[in-house]
C-alpha positions as CSV (number, residue, x, y, z in Angstrom):
1,M,-10.3,-20.2,-100.3
2,A,-11.9,-20.6,-96.4
3,A,-15.5,-20.3,-95.5
4,T,-15.8,-17.3,-93.3
5,I,-18.4,-15.9,-91.2
6,K,-19.6,-12.3,-89.6
7,I,-20.1,-11.9,-86.5
8,M,-21.9,-8.6,-85.0
9,L,-21.9,-7.3,-81.3
10,I,-25.7,-6.4,-80.9
11,S,-25.5,-5.5,-76.7
12,S,-23.1,-4.4,-74.2
13,P,-21.5,-6.8,-72.6
14,I,-21.7,-4.5,-69.5
15,G,-23.2,-6.2,-66.5
16,S,-22.9,-9.9,-68.3
17,P,-20.8,-12.8,-66.3
18,E,-17.1,-12.3,-67.1
19,K,-17.2,-15.9,-68.8
20,H,-19.3,-13.7,-71.5
21,K,-17.5,-10.9,-71.4
22,R,-14.1,-12.9,-72.3
23,I,-15.9,-15.0,-75.1
24,V,-17.0,-11.3,-76.8
25,R,-13.1,-10.0,-76.8
26,A,-11.4,-13.4,-77.7
27,I,-14.2,-13.3,-80.4
28,G,-12.5,-9.4,-81.1
29,L,-15.6,-7.4,-81.0
30,H,-15.1,-4.4,-79.3
31,K,-17.8,-1.5,-79.7
32,I,-21.5,-2.2,-80.5
33,N,-22.7,-2.8,-84.2
34,Q,-18.9,-3.7,-84.8
35,V,-18.7,-6.8,-86.9
36,V,-15.3,-8.7,-87.2
37,E,-15.0,-11.7,-90.2
38,K,-13.8,-15.0,-88.8
39,P,-13.3,-18.7,-90.1
40,D,-16.1,-20.7,-90.1
41,T,-14.6,-23.3,-87.6
42,P,-16.6,-24.9,-84.9
43,S,-14.7,-22.7,-82.5
44,F,-15.8,-19.6,-83.9
45,R,-19.5,-21.0,-83.7
46,G,-19.6,-22.7,-80.4
47,M,-18.1,-18.9,-79.4
48,A,-21.1,-17.6,-80.7
49,I,-23.8,-20.1,-79.8
50,K,-22.4,-19.1,-76.0
51,V,-23.9,-15.8,-76.5
52,P,-26.9,-15.3,-78.3
53,H,-28.2,-12.6,-76.6
54,L,-24.7,-10.6,-77.4
55,L,-24.1,-11.3,-80.7
56,K,-25.7,-12.0,-83.9
57,V,-24.1,-14.0,-87.2
58,V,-24.7,-11.5,-89.8
59,S,-23.5,-13.6,-93.1
60,E,-22.7,-17.2,-93.6
């Protein structure tokens, strides 16, 4: 079974740069406190690192 991480949107991307908004949408987050489960790959980890003020890794 492949490893997964759960990512939660903790703050609204409104007022953030367009690049940050695109990262949040690419992860698949739309609402605050929404949690998505994604594969634990360097690409998803990199996206989460780019916007730490908007996202939180819930579990690894």
